[in-house]
FIGU-493479 format. One record per atom (N, C-alpha, C, CB): residue in three letters; x, y, z. Coordinates in steps of 0.05 Angstrom, whole numbers, padded with zeros to 5 digits, always signed. Glycine has a CB too. Layout:
! residues N
ALAXYZ
...
***
This chain:
! residues 273
MET+02209-00851+00132
MET+02205-00830+00153
MET+02222-00806+00147
MET+02210-00842+00180
ARG+02213-00783+00155
ARG+02226-00758+00149
ARG+02246-00750+00171
ARG+02206-00736+00145
TYR+02239-00755+00197
TYR+02255-00747+00219
TYR+02266-00771+00235
TYR+02239-00728+00238
TYR+02290-00769+00244
TYR+02302-00790+00260
TYR+02309-00780+00288
TYR+02328-00801+00246
ASP+02298-00794+00308
ASP+02303-00789+00336
ASP+02324-00809+00345
ASP+02277-00791+00353
ALA+02349-00799+00349
ALA+02371-00817+00354
ALA+02371-00829+00382
ALA+02397-00802+00350
HIS+02354-00819+00400
HIS+02356-00829+00428
HIS+02330-00823+00442
HIS+02380-00815+00443
SER+02315-00844+00448
SER+02291-00842+00464
SER+02289-00866+00483
SER+02265-00840+00446
HIS+02269-00866+00500
HIS+02264-00888+00518
HIS+02235-00896+00515
HIS+02272-00882+00548
LEU+02227-00904+00491
LEU+02199-00908+00485
LEU+02188-00932+00500
LEU+02195-00913+00455
HIS+02205-00950+00510
HIS+02196-00973+00526
HIS+02194-00966+00555
HIS+02216-00996+00522
ASP+02200-00941+00563
ASP+02201-00933+00591
ASP+02173-00935+00604
ASP+02212-00904+00593
LYS+02173-00938+00631
LYS+02148-00940+00646
LYS+02131-00915+00643
LYS+02154-00946+00675
ALA+02143-00892+00636
ALA+02128-00868+00633
ALA+02107-00871+00611
ALA+02147-00845+00625
TYR+02110-00891+00594
TYR+02090-00895+00572
TYR+02073-00920+00576
TYR+02105-00897+00546
ASP+02074-00931+00600
ASP+02059-00956+00604
ASP+02029-00954+00599
ASP+02064-00966+00632
ALA+02018-00930+00604
ALA+01989-00927+00601
ALA+01981-00922+00573
ALA+01980-00904+00619
ASP+01999-00912+00556
ASP+01990-00904+00529
ASP+02012-00908+00508
ASP+01981-00875+00529
ARG+02029-00928+00511
ARG+02053-00931+00494
ARG+02045-00933+00464
ARG+02068-00955+00502
GLU+02025-00948+00458
GLU+02017-00952+00430
GLU+02006-00926+00418
GLU+01996-00974+00427
ALA+01993-00910+00434
ALA+01984-00883+00424
ALA+02007-00865+00419
ALA+01964-00871+00445
VAL+02027-00866+00437
VAL+02052-00850+00433
VAL+02066-00859+00407
VAL+02071-00853+00457
TYR+02067-00885+00403
TYR+02080-00896+00379
TYR+02064-00887+00354
TYR+02081-00927+00380
LYS+02038-00887+00355
LYS+02022-00879+00333
LYS+02027-00850+00326
LYS+01992-00884+00338
ARG+02028-00832+00346
ARG+02033-00804+00342
ARG+02061-00800+00329
ARG+02031-00788+00368
MET+02080-00816+00338
MET+02107-00815+00327
MET+02107-00821+00297
MET+02125-00834+00342
ARG+02093-00842+00290
ARG+02092-00850+00262
ARG+02077-00829+00244
ARG+02079-00877+00259
GLU+02055-00819+00256
GLU+02040-00799+00241
GLU+02056-00773+00237
GLU+02014-00792+00256
ALA+02075-00767+00255
ALA+02092-00744+00252
ALA+02116-00749+00234
ALA+02102-00735+00280
GLY+02118-00773+00224
GLY+02140-00780+00206
GLY+02167-00784+00220
GLY+02143-00759+00186
VAL+02166-00795+00245
VAL+02190-00798+00261
VAL+02196-00828+00265
VAL+02186-00784+00289
SER+02221-00834+00263
SER+02232-00860+00271
SER+02250-00856+00295
SER+02247-00875+00248
THR+02255-00877+00311
THR+02271-00872+00335
THR+02288-00897+00342
THR+02253-00865+00359
ILE+02309-00892+00358
ILE+02324-00913+00371
ILE+02317-00912+00401
ILE+02355-00910+00366
THR+02306-00934+00412
THR+02299-00934+00440
THR+02322-00947+00456
THR+02272-00949+00445
ILE+02330-00935+00478
ILE+02356-00940+00490
ILE+02355-00956+00516
ILE+02370-00913+00495
GLY+02371-00977+00518
GLY+02373-00992+00542
GLY+02390-00979+00563
GLY+02383-01020+00536
THR+02383-00982+00588
THR+02399-00970+00610
THR+02408-00991+00631
THR+02383-00949+00624
ASP+02398-01015+00630
ASP+02407-01038+00645
ASP+02397-01063+00630
ASP+02398-01037+00675
TYR+02401-01087+00642
TYR+02393-01110+00626
TYR+02363-01111+00622
TYR+02402-01136+00640
ALA+02348-01107+00643
ALA+02319-01108+00640
ALA+02308-01088+00620
ALA+02305-01104+00667
GLU+02318-01063+00622
GLU+02309-01042+00604
GLU+02319-01048+00575
GLU+02319-01015+00613
SER+02343-01059+00573
SER+02353-01066+00546
SER+02336-01088+00533
SER+02382-01076+00548
GLU+02328-01107+00549
GLU+02310-01128+00538
GLU+02284-01117+00529
GLU+02306-01151+00559
LYS+02272-01099+00545
LYS+02247-01086+00537
LYS+02251-01070+00511
LYS+02237-01067+00560
ALA+02273-01056+00509
ALA+02278-01040+00485
ALA+02280-01058+00461
ALA+02304-01023+00489
ALA+02295-01079+00463
ALA+02299-01097+00440
ALA+02273-01111+00432
ALA+02320-01119+00448
VAL+02257-01119+00451
VAL+02231-01132+00444
VAL+02213-01111+00431
VAL+02218-01143+00470
PHE+02211-01087+00442
PHE+02194-01067+00430
PHE+02203-01060+00402
PHE+02194-01041+00448
ALA+02229-01057+00397
ALA+02238-01051+00371
ALA+02232-01073+00351
ALA+02268-01046+00371
ALA+02235-01098+00360
ALA+02230-01120+00342
ALA+02201-01121+00333
ALA+02237-01146+00355
ASP+02183-01111+00349
ASP+02154-01113+00344
ASP+02143-01088+00330
ASP+02139-01117+00369
HIS+02159-01067+00326
HIS+02149-01042+00315
HIS+02166-01031+00292
HIS+02147-01021+00338
ASP+02153-01024+00270
ASP+02167-01011+00248
ASP+02177-00984+00256
ASP+02148-01009+00224
GLY+02200-00976+00246
GLY+02211-00950+00251
GLY+02223-00947+00279
GLY+02189-00930+00248
VAL+02228-00969+00292
VAL+02241-00968+00319
VAL+02264-00988+00319
VAL+02220-00975+00342
TRP+02287-00979+00329
TRP+02310-00996+00334
TRP+02318-00994+00363
TRP+02334-00988+00315
ALA+02338-01009+00372
ALA+02344-01010+00401
ALA+02374-01011+00405
ALA+02331-01034+00414
THR+02383-01000+00428
THR+02410-01006+00438
THR+02408-01020+00464
THR+02426-00979+00441
ILE+02429-01034+00472
ILE+02430-01049+00497
ILE+02455-01042+00513
ILE+02429-01080+00491
GLY+02452-01039+00539
GLY+02475-01033+00555
GLY+02468-01024+00583
GLY+02491-01011+00542
ILE+02488-01015+00598
ILE+02484-01006+00626
ILE+02492-00977+00629
ILE+02500-01024+00645
HIS+02473-00960+00636
HIS+02478-00932+00642
HIS+02497-00930+00665
HIS+02451-00917+00648
PRO+02515-00910+00665
PRO+02535-00908+00687
PRO+02523-00905+00715
PRO+02553-00886+00681
SER+02500-00891+00717
SER+02491-00885+00745
SER+02462-00891+00750
SER+02496-00856+00750
ASP+02447-00902+00731
ASP+02419-00908+00736
ASP+02414-00932+00755
ASP+02405-00913+00710
ASN+02431-00952+00753
ASN+02428-00976+00768
ASN+02455-00983+00781
ASN+02417-01000+00751
HIS+02459-00975+00806
HIS+02485-00978+00819
HIS+02491-01007+00826
HIS+02486-00961+00843
LYS+02472-01024+00825
LYS+02475-01052+00835
LYS+02481-01072+00812
LYS+02451-01061+00849
GLU+02474-01065+00788
GLU+02477-01084+00766
GLU+02506-01087+00758
GLU+02461-01075+00742
GLU+02515-01112+00753
GLU+02541-01118+00744
GLU+02540-01126+00714
GLU+02554-01140+00761
TRP+02562-01122+00701
TRP+02564-01129+00672
TRP+02563-01159+00669
TRP+02589-01118+00659
ASP+02545-01169+00652
ASP+02541-01197+00646
ASP+02543-01201+00616
ASP+02514-01208+00657
GLU+02567-01207+00606
GLU+02571-01208+00577
GLU+02555-01229+00564
GLU+02600-01213+00572
VAL+02551-01252+00577
VAL+02536-01274+00565
VAL+02507-01266+00559
VAL+02536-01299+00583
ARG+02494-01253+00579
ARG+02466-01245+00575
ARG+02464-01223+00554
ARG+02454-01236+00602
PHE+02482-01204+00555
PHE+02481-01183+00535
PHE+02487-01193+00507
PHE+02500-01160+00543
ALA+02504-01213+00505
ALA+02510-01224+00479
ALA+02485-01236+00466
ALA+02532-01245+00481
LYS+02468-01248+00482
LYS+02443-01259+00471
LYS+02425-01236+00461
LYS+02428-01275+00493
LEU+02424-01214+00476
LEU+02408-01191+00467
LEU+02419-01179+00441
LEU+02407-01170+00488
ALA+02446-01179+00439
ALA+02459-01167+00415
ALA+02451-01181+00389
ALA+02489-01167+00418
LYS+02442-01206+00392
LYS+02434-01221+00368
LYS+02406-01216+00360
LYS+02439-01251+00373
MET+02391-01202+00376
MET+02363-01197+00370
MET+02360-01178+00346
MET+02348-01186+00394
PRO+02339-01182+00329
PRO+02336-01164+00307
PRO+02332-01135+00315
PRO+02312-01173+00290
LYS+02344-01116+00301
LYS+02341-01088+00304
LYS+02356-01077+00329
LYS+02312-01081+00307
VAL+02374-01092+00341
VAL+02393-01081+00360
VAL+02416-01069+00344
VAL+02403-01103+00381
VAL+02420-01043+00347
VAL+02438-01029+00329
VAL+02462-01015+00345
VAL+02423-01008+00314
GLY+02463-01018+00371
GLY+02485-01005+00386
GLY+02487-01015+00414
GLY+02481-00976+00385
ILE+02508-01006+00427
ILE+02514-01013+00455
ILE+02513-00988+00472
ILE+02541-01027+00458
GLY+02497-00988+00493
GLY+02494-00965+00511
GLY+02465-00960+00517
GLY+02507-00941+00499
GLU+02458-00940+00534
GLU+02477-00918+00536
GLU+02497-00924+00558
GLU+02463-00892+00542
CYS+02522-00920+00552
CYS+02543-00926+00572
CYS+02563-00902+00572
CYS+02558-00952+00564
GLY+02578-00900+00593
GLY+02597-00878+00594
GLY+02604-00871+00623
GLY+02587-00854+00580
LEU+02606-00845+00628
LEU+02613-00836+00655
LEU+02595-00812+00663
LEU+02643-00827+00656
ASP+02585-00813+00687
ASP+02567-00792+00697
ASP+02576-00783+00724
ASP+02537-00801+00698
TYR+02589-00760+00726
TYR+02599-00749+00751
TYR+02582-00727+00763
TYR+02627-00739+00748
TYR+02560-00721+00749
TYR+02544-00697+00756
TYR+02533-00698+00784
TYR+02522-00693+00737
ARG+02523-00722+00793
ARG+02509-00724+00819
ARG+02525-00739+00840
ARG+02483-00737+00815
LEU+02551-00743+00836
LEU+02566-00759+00854
LEU+02564-00750+00883
LEU+02595-00760+00846
ASP+02569-00724+00888
ASP+02568-00714+00915
ASP+02540-00716+00927
ASP+02578-00685+00916
ALA+02520-00710+00911
ALA+02492-00712+00921
ALA+02485-00741+00927
ALA+02472-00700+00900
ASP+02493-00759+00910
ASP+02487-00788+00915
ASP+02501-00798+00940
ASP+02496-00804+00890
ARG+02525-00788+00945
ARG+02539-00796+00969
ARG+02525-00785+00994
ARG+02569-00787+00968
ALA+02515-00760+00992
ALA+02502-00748+01015
ALA+02477-00762+01023
ALA+02495-00719+01008
ILE+02463-00774+01004
ILE+02438-00789+01011
ILE+02442-00819+01014
ILE+02417-00783+00989
GLY+02467-00827+01013
GLY+02473-00855+01017
GLY+02470-00873+00993
GLY+02456-00865+01039
LYS+02466-00862+00970
LYS+02462-00878+00946
LYS+02489-00891+00938
LYS+02451-00860+00922
ILE+02511-00876+00942
ILE+02537-00887+00940
ILE+02552-00882+00965
ILE+02552-00876+00915
VAL+02573-00898+00971
VAL+02588-00895+00995
VAL+02613-00878+00991
VAL+02596-00922+01006
ASN+02627-00883+00970
ASN+02653-00871+00965
ASN+02655-00860+00937
ASN+02676-00890+00971
ARG+02662-00835+00933
ARG+02663-00823+00907
ARG+02682-00837+00888
ARG+02670-00794+00909
ASP+02706-00843+00898
ASP+02727-00855+00882
ASP+02719-00884+00874
ASP+02753-00856+00896
ASP+02706-00898+00892
ASP+02697-00925+00886
ASP+02676-00925+00865
ASP+02686-00939+00911
GLU+02658-00905+00866
GLU+02637-00902+00846
GLU+02649-00896+00818
GLU+02616-00881+00854
ILE+02669-00879+00817
ILE+02682-00873+00792
ILE+02695-00898+00781
ILE+02702-00850+00795
ASP+02708-00913+00798
ASP+02721-00938+00789
ASP+02700-00957+00778
ASP+02736-00951+00812
ARG+02676-00959+00791
ARG+02655-00977+00782
ARG+02645-00968+00754
ARG+02631-00977+00802
GLN+02641-00942+00750
GLN+02632-00932+00725
GLN+02653-00938+00703
GLN+02626-00902+00726
ARG+02678-00934+00709
ARG+02699-00938+00689
ARG+02700-00968+00681
ARG+02726-00929+00699
TYR+02697-00985+00701
TYR+02697-01014+00696
TYR+02675-01021+00676
TYR+02694-01030+00722
LEU+02651-01012+00682
LEU+02628-01017+00664
LEU+02633-01006+00636
LEU+02602-01005+00676
PHE+02643-00982+00635
PHE+02648-00969+00609
PHE+02668-00984+00593
PHE+02657-00940+00614
GLU+02690-00992+00605
GLU+02711-01006+00590
GLU+02701-01033+00580
GLU+02736-01010+00608
HIS+02685-01047+00596
HIS+02675-01073+00587
HIS+02655-01070+00564
HIS+02662-01087+00611
GLN+02639-01049+00565
GLN+02620-01045+00543
GLN+02634-01035+00518
GLN+02599-01025+00552
MET+02656-01020+00520
MET+02672-01013+00497
MET+02683-01038+00484
MET+02695-00994+00505
GLU+02694-01056+00500
GLU+02705-01081+00489
GLU+02683-01097+00476
GLU+02718-01097+00512
PHE+02660-01098+00489
PHE+02637-01113+00478
PHE+02628-01102+00451
PHE+02614-01113+00498
ALA+02627-01075+00449
ALA+02619-01062+00425
ALA+02638-01068+00402
ALA+02617-01032+00429
ALA+02664-01067+00408
ALA+02684-01073+00388
ALA+02683-01102+00379
ALA+02712-01067+00399
THR+02679-01121+00398
THR+02677-01149+00392
THR+02653-01155+00374
THR+02674-01165+00418
HIS+02631-01142+00379
HIS+02606-01146+00363
HIS+02604-01127+00340
HIS+02582-01144+00381
ASP+02624-01110+00336
ASP+02624-01090+00315
ASP+02598-01074+00314
ASP+02628-01104+00288
LEU+02591-01063+00338
LEU+02567-01046+00341
LEU+02576-01019+00351
LEU+02546-01059+00360
PRO+02563-00997+00342
PRO+02570-00970+00352
PRO+02561-00966+00381
PRO+02557-00949+00334
LEU+02574-00947+00394
LEU+02567-00940+00421
LEU+02548-00917+00422
LEU+02593-00933+00437
MET+02529-00919+00441
MET+02512-00896+00448
MET+02523-00886+00475
MET+02481-00903+00450
LEU+02538-00864+00474
LEU+02553-00855+00497
LEU+02537-00835+00515
LEU+02578-00842+00489
HIS+02540-00838+00541
HIS+02529-00819+00560
HIS+02552-00807+00575
HIS+02508-00833+00580
GLY+02555-00781+00573
GLY+02575-00767+00589
GLY+02563-00743+00602
GLY+02599-00758+00571
ARG+02566-00742+00629
ARG+02556-00718+00643
ARG+02576-00709+00664
ARG+02528-00724+00657
PRO+02590-00687+00658
PRO+02611-00678+00676
PRO+02600-00665+00701
PRO+02629-00658+00661
THR+02618-00663+00721
THR+02612-00646+00744
THR+02607-00618+00735
THR+02635-00647+00765
LYS+02588-00604+00747
LYS+02581-00577+00738
LYS+02605-00559+00738
LYS+02559-00565+00757
GLY+02608-00544+00716
GLY+02630-00526+00713
GLY+02656-00538+00703
GLY+02635-00512+00739
THR+02656-00564+00697
THR+02680-00578+00687
THR+02673-00594+00662
THR+02691-00596+00710
MET+02694-00607+00652
MET+02691-00626+00630
MET+02702-00653+00639
MET+02706-00616+00605
ASP+02702-00659+00666
ASP+02717-00682+00677
ASP+02708-00709+00666
ASP+02714-00682+00706
ALA+02682-00714+00663
ALA+02673-00740+00653
ALA+02682-00744+00624
ALA+02642-00742+00655
TYR+02680-00723+00608
TYR+02689-00724+00580
TYR+02719-00729+00579
TYR+02681-00699+00565
GLU+02734-00715+00596
GLU+02763-00718+00596
GLU+02771-00747+00602
GLU+02776-00699+00616
ASP+02757-00759+00622
ASP+02763-00786+00629
ASP+02755-00806+00607
ASP+02750-00794+00655
MET+02732-00801+00594
MET+02724-00818+00572
MET+02744-00817+00549
MET+02696-00809+00562
LEU+02753-00793+00543
LEU+02773-00790+00521
LEU+02799-00803+00528
LEU+02777-00760+00515
HIS+02807-00802+00553
HIS+02831-00816+00561
HIS+02828-00846+00557
HIS+02838-00810+00591
ILE+02805-00857+00565
ILE+02801-00886+00562
ILE+02800-00893+00532
ILE+02774-00894+00575
PHE+02788-00876+00516
PHE+02787-00882+00487
PHE+02814-00881+00474
PHE+02769-00862+00473
GLY+02833-00865+00485
GLY+02859-00862+00474
GLY+02873-00889+00470
GLY+02876-00845+00490
SER+02873-00905+00491
SER+02886-00932+00490
SER+02869-00952+00475
SER+02893-00942+00517
ALA+02842-00950+00479
ALA+02824-00969+00467
ALA+02824-00966+00436
ALA+02795-00965+00477
LYS+02826-00942+00426
LYS+02827-00937+00397
LYS+02852-00951+00385
LYS+02827-00907+00391
ARG+02874-00951+00399
ARG+02898-00964+00389
ARG+02893-00994+00385
ARG+02922-00959+00407
ASP+02877-01006+00402
ASP+02872-01034+00400
ASP+02850-01041+00380
ASP+02864-01045+00427
HIS+02829-01024+00378
HIS+02805-01031+00363
HIS+02800-01013+00338
HIS+02782-01029+00381
GLY+02814-00991+00336
GLY+02811-00974+00312
GLY+02783-00965+00307
GLY+02822-00988+00288
ASP+02774-00968+00281
ASP+02748-00958+00273
ASP+02725-00975+00284
ASP+02747-00958+00243
ARG+02731-00997+00297
ARG+02709-01013+00309
ARG+02698-00998+00334
ARG+02719-01041+00317
LEU+02712-00979+00344
LEU+02702-00962+00365
LEU+02692-00936+00353
LEU+02723-00956+00387
ARG+02665-00933+00353
ARG+02652-00910+00339
ARG+02625-00906+00352
ARG+02649-00915+00308
GLY+02611-00885+00345
GLY+02584-00881+00355
GLY+02577-00852+00359
GLY+02581-00895+00381
ASP+02560-00847+00379
ASP+02549-00821+00383
ASP+02550-00814+00412
ASP+02520-00819+00373
ILE+02556-00788+00418
ILE+02554-00778+00446
ILE+02527-00765+00449
ILE+02578-00758+00453
HIS+02509-00778+00463
HIS+02482-00768+00466
HIS+02481-00744+00485
HIS+02463-00790+00475
PHE+02462-00726+00480
PHE+02457-00703+00497
PHE+02484-00688+00503
PHE+02444-00711+00524
PHE+02498-00681+00482
PHE+02524-00670+00485
PHE+02523-00643+00498
PHE+02538-00667+00458
VAL+02540-00639+00519
VAL+02541-00613+00534
VAL+02569-00602+00535
VAL+02530-00617+00562
GLY+02587-00613+00518
GLY+02615-00604+00518
GLY+02619-00579+00502
GLY+02632-00626+00508
ASP+02644-00569+00504
ASP+02652-00545+00489
ASP+02665-00553+00463
ASP+02670-00527+00505
THR+02674-00533+00447
THR+02686-00539+00421
THR+02712-00555+00423
THR+02691-00514+00406
ILE+02727-00551+00445
ILE+02752-00566+00449
ILE+02747-00595+00453
ILE+02768-00554+00473
ILE+02727-00602+00470
ILE+02720-00629+00475
ILE+02708-00641+00449
ILE+02700-00632+00498
ALA+02691-00625+00436
ALA+02679-00635+00411
ALA+02700-00643+00390
ALA+02660-00613+00399
LYS+02720-00626+00387
LYS+02741-00632+00367
LYS+02755-00659+00374
LYS+02761-00610+00366
ARG+02760-00664+00399
ARG+02773-00688+00407
ARG+02756-00713+00401
ARG+02781-00688+00437
PHE+02730-00711+00405
PHE+02712-00733+00398
PHE+02710-00736+00368
PHE+02684-00729+00410
LEU+02710-00713+00353
LEU+02709-00714+00324
LEU+02734-00729+00313
LEU+02707-00686+00312
ASP+02757-00723+00325
ASP+02782-00736+00317
ASP+02781-00766+00321
ASP+02805-00724+00332
LEU+02764-00776+00339
LEU+02761-00804+00344
LEU+02738-00816+00327
LEU+02755-00809+00373
GLY+02724-00799+00311
GLY+02704-00809+00293
GLY+02676-00810+00305
GLY+02711-00836+00284
PHE+02671-00796+00327
PHE+02644-00796+00339
PHE+02627-00773+00330
PHE+02647-00796+00370
SER+02601-00778+00329
SER+02582-00756+00325
SER+02571-00747+00352
SER+02559-00766+00307
MET+02556-00725+00352
MET+02544-00714+00376
MET+02515-00708+00370
MET+02559-00688+00385
SER+02498-00714+00390
SER+02469-00709+00386
SER+02459-00689+00407
SER+02453-00736+00389
PHE+02438-00675+00399
PHE+02427-00653+00415
PHE+02397-00656+00419
PHE+02433-00625+00401
THR+02388-00647+00442
THR+02360-00651+00450
THR+02344-00626+00448
THR+02359-00661+00479
GLY+02319-00627+00458
GLY+02301-00604+00458
GLY+02311-00581+00475
GLY+02275-00612+00467
VAL+02332-00585+00491
VAL+02343-00563+00506
VAL+02352-00540+00488
VAL+02367-00573+00523
ILE+02360-00547+00463
ILE+02369-00525+00445
ILE+02346-00506+00438
ILE+02381-00537+00420
THR+02321-00514+00443
THR+02298-00496+00436
THR+02294-00475+00457
THR+02273-00512+00432
PHE+02306-00478+00481
PHE+02302-00458+00502
PHE+02327-00449+00516
PHE+02282-00468+00522
ALA+02350-00460+00508
ALA+02376-00452+00521
ALA+02396-00445+00498
ALA+02387-00474+00539
ARG+02412-00425+00503
ARG+02430-00416+00481
ARG+02459-00425+00486
ARG+02429-00386+00479
GLU+02466-00438+00508
GLU+02494-00444+00514
GLU+02506-00465+00495
GLU+02497-00453+00542
TYR+02490-00478+00478
TYR+02501-00498+00460
TYR+02504-00487+00432
TYR+02483-00522+00460
ASP+02496-00463+00427
ASP+02497-00452+00400
ASP+02525-00452+00388
ASP+02485-00424+00399
GLU+02545-00445+00404
GLU+02572-00443+00393
GLU+02582-00470+00383
GLU+02591-00432+00414
VAL+02579-00491+00399
VAL+02588-00517+00391
VAL+02572-00528+00368
VAL+02588-00536+00414
ILE+02546-00522+00367
ILE+02529-00530+00345
ILE+02538-00518+00319
ILE+02499-00523+00350
ARG+02545-00493+00319
ARG+02555-00480+00295
ARG+02583-00490+00287
ARG+02556-00449+00298
TYR+02598-00498+00307
TYR+02626-00508+00302
TYR+02626-00535+00288
TYR+02641-00510+00328
LEU+02607-00552+00294
LEU+02609-00580+00285
LEU+02604-00582+00255
LEU+02588-00597+00300
PRO+02619-00600+00242
PRO+02614-00605+00213
PRO+02587-00619+00210
PRO+02636-00622+00201
PRO+02574-00615+00188
PRO+02547-00626+00184
PRO+02544-00656+00186
PRO+02536-00617+00158
ASP+02567-00670+00180
ASP+02565-00700+00180
ASP+02570-00711+00208
ASP+02586-00711+00161
SER+02570-00694+00229
SER+02575-00704+00256
SER+02552-00698+00275
SER+02600-00691+00267
ILE+02529-00690+00264
ILE+02506-00681+00281
ILE+02483-00700+00279
ILE+02497-00653+00274
LEU+02473-00708+00302
LEU+02447-00723+00304
LEU+02429-00707+00323
LEU+02452-00752+00315
LEU+02403-00713+00321
LEU+02383-00700+00338
LEU+02367-00722+00353
LEU+02364-00682+00322
GLU+02358-00714+00377
GLU+02344-00734+00394
GLU+02324-00720+00412
GLU+02364-00749+00411
THR+02305-00736+00422
THR+02286-00725+00442
THR+02295-00732+00471
THR+02258-00736+00437
ASP+02309-00755+00475
ASP+02314-00766+00501
ASP+02287-00769+00516
ASP+02333-00747+00518
SER+02266-00775+00502
SER+02240-00780+00514
SER+02242-00802+00535
SER+02219-00788+00492
PRO+02228-00798+00558
PRO+02207-00779+00564
PRO+02217-00753+00576
PRO+02187-00791+00582
TYR+02243-00747+00574
TYR+02255-00724+00588
TYR+02257-00700+00569
TYR+02283-00731+00599
VAL+02262-00677+00580
VAL+02269-00651+00567
VAL+02253-00645+00542
VAL+02298-00651+00560
ALA+02227-00643+00545
ALA+02210-00636+00522
ALA+02218-00608+00511
ALA+02180-00637+00530
PRO+02217-00605+00485
PRO+02225-00579+00473
PRO+02202-00559+00475
PRO+02233-00582+00444
THR+02209-00534+00472
THR+02188-00513+00468
THR+02174-00521+00441
THR+02201-00484+00466
PRO+02148-00521+00440
PRO+02128-00510+00458
PRO+02116-00529+00479
PRO+02106-00498+00442
ASN+02128-00553+00482
ASN+02117-00572+00501
ASN+02134-00575+00526
ASN+02116-00600+00487
ARG+02151-00555+00531
ARG+02168-00556+00555
ARG+02152-00559+00580
ARG+02185-00530+00556
GLY+02162-00577+00597
GLY+02148-00583+00623
GLY+02129-00606+00621
GLY+02133-00559+00632
LYS+02123-00616+00597
LYS+02106-00639+00593
LYS+02123-00664+00590
LYS+02088-00635+00569
ARG+02111-00687+00591
ARG+02125-00712+00584
ARG+02133-00710+00555
ARG+02107-00737+00590
ASN+02158-00716+00549
ASN+02167-00714+00522
ASN+02160-00740+00507
ASN+02198-00710+00521
GLU+02161-00739+00480
GLU+02156-00763+00464
GLU+02168-00758+00436
GLU+02126-00769+00462
PRO+02174-00779+00421
PRO+02187-00776+00396
PRO+02173-00758+00376
PRO+02191-00803+00383
ALA+02146-00756+00377
ALA+02131-00739+00359
ALA+02139-00710+00362
ALA+02101-00742+00364
TYR+02153-00703+00384
TYR+02161-00675+00388
TYR+02188-00669+00376
TYR+02163-00669+00418
MET+02198-00686+00357
MET+02223-00681+00344
MET+02224-00656+00327
MET+02230-00705+00327
ILE+02202-00649+00314
ILE+02202-00629+00293
ILE+02212-00602+00303
ILE+02174-00626+00282
PRO+02203-00592+00327
PRO+02214-00566+00336
PRO+02244-00567+00340
PRO+02200-00558+00361
ILE+02255-00590+00347
ILE+02284-00592+00351
ILE+02298-00589+00324
ILE+02291-00620+00364
TYR+02288-00602+00304
TYR+02299-00599+00277
TYR+02297-00570+00268
TYR+02284-00617+00257
GLN+02275-00558+00273
GLN+02271-00530+00264
GLN+02291-00511+00277
GLN+02242-00520+00269
LYS+02295-00515+00303
LYS+02314-00498+00318
LYS+02343-00503+00309
LYS+02311-00503+00348
MET+02350-00528+00305
MET+02377-00535+00296
MET+02382-00522+00269
MET+02381-00565+00294
ALA+02363-00523+00250
ALA+02366-00510+00224
ALA+02370-00480+00227
ALA+02342-00516+00206
GLU+02355-00468+00246
GLU+02358-00439+00251
GLU+02386-00432+00262
GLU+02336-00430+00270
ILE+02395-00447+00282
ILE+02421-00442+00294
ILE+02444-00445+00273
ILE+02426-00461+00318
ARG+02442-00465+00256
ARG+02463-00470+00237
ARG+02459-00455+00211
ARG+02464-00500+00231
ASP+02437-00439+00209
ASP+02431-00423+00186
ASP+02431-00440+00160
ASP+02451-00400+00183
THR+02416-00462+00161
THR+02413-00480+00139
THR+02384-00486+00134
THR+02430-00506+00143
SER+02377-00497+00112
SER+02349-00504+00107
SER+02341-00529+00122
SER+02344-00508+00077
LEU+02316-00530+00129
LEU+02306-00553+00143
LEU+02309-00578+00126
LEU+02276-00549+00151
ASP+02303-00576+00101
ASP+02306-00600+00083
ASP+02334-00610+00082
ASP+02296-00593+00055
ASP+02354-00592+00081
ASP+02382-00600+00081
ASP+02389-00614+00107
ASP+02400-00576+00076
LEU+02380-00603+00129
LEU+02386-00615+00156
LEU+02374-00643+00157
LEU+02375-00597+00178
ILE+02349-00646+00148
ILE+02336-00672+00149
ILE+02351-00692+00133
ILE+02307-00669+00138
GLU+02360-00685+00110
GLU+02375-00704+00093
GLU+02402-00711+00105
GLU+02379-00693+00065
ARG+02416-00691+00116
ARG+02442-00697+00128
ARG+02440-00714+00153
ARG+02456-00670+00135
THR+02421-00708+00171
THR+02418-00724+00195
THR+02409-00753+00188
THR+02399-00711+00215
LYS+02393-00755+00168
LYS+02385-00782+00158
LYS+02409-00798+00150
LYS+02364-00780+00135
THR+02426-00786+00134
THR+02451-00799+00125
THR+02469-00806+00149
THR+02466-00781+00106
ASN+02471-00787+00168
ASN+02488-00791+00191
ASN+02479-00814+00208
ASN+02489-00766+00208
ILE+02453-00816+00214
ILE+02444-00837+00232
ILE+02444-00864+00218
ILE+02415-00831+00242
GLN+02439-00864+00192
GLN+02441-00889+00177
GLN+02469-00899+00176
GLN+02429-00886+00149
ARG+02488-00881+00173
ARG+02517-00889+00172
ARG+02526-00899+00200
ARG+02534-00865+00163
THR+02519-00884+00221
THR+02529-00891+00247
THR+02516-00916+00259
THR+02524-00868+00266
PHE+02490-00918+00256
PHE+02476-00941+00269
PHE+02464-00961+00250
PHE+02454-00930+00287
GLN+02469-00957+00224
GLN+02460-00977+00204
GLN+02430-00982+00205
GLN+02474-01003+00208
VAL+02414-00961+00212
VAL+02385-00963+00211
VAL+02377-00960+00182
VAL+02371-00941+00229
ASP+02355-00973+00175
ASP+02346-00973+00147
ASP+02320-00958+00145
ASP+02342-01003+00136
***
C-alpha cells in the first residue's frame, strides 16, 4: 500500500451499513489503516475487524472521555493484546476540552474527580503498554486556549519514563499543540499525527514545519473531520490522499518523499508490515 492512515475507526457504527464498501474503496485508493479502540467493546470490534482484513491493524484501550462508566480491566485487555494485528494501546490520554460542558449537562459531577479518573486510566494504560511492549496511541485535548492536558500528560510521562525508558513510546494523534509542547514530546521519543483539518485550517502550519521528518504521521480519524474536498461528509480512510498532498505542500517536500518517510515512521512506531 502507498498511503498509511495512522488512526481511523473503521469498525465504528457509522459504517455499519456499508463497511465492506468503505474498506474496498480504501484498498482501491492504496490506503492501509490502524483502527482504534476507545473502550473494551470497541477495542474488541477493532481487533476482530483487523484480524479479518488485509491492510488493517488495531489498537485497544479506553478513551479518556468517551465512556465515563468503564473501568480498567487488565485481564480482559490482556487477552485482546494477544490477538493478531493488535499493534498498540489506546487511544488513551487526557481530554479536558469539554469538562465544563459535561458538568453543566450532568455527564460528570465534579471536574476534579473527572480529571482524577482520566489520570487513573491513563497511568494504568501506560503501565500496560510498557508491560506488553506495545506503543501508545495518545489522545490529548486541552482546554481551549491552553495546553493543560498536554502539560499534565508530560508530567505523568516524566516519572514513568524513568521506570520504563524506551518501552514508553508511540504517537500523539490529532496533535493540536505548539512547538514548545511538540519539542517536549519529541524529547520523549513520540511522533505526532495530523488529520484532514490541515487541508482547511492554517493554525498547525508552524508546528508542522518545525517537526523533523521522522516524527510525522498522517491520519483521517474517520469517520470524523473529512478533509477538503469532502469536508462536511462522513470521513473514511480512502480520503487520505488530500491530507498527504497538503502536508507535502506545507513542508515544501515532494509527495513521494513524504509517502516514503511516513511509511518508515509508522512501520517503526507500530510495527505494521
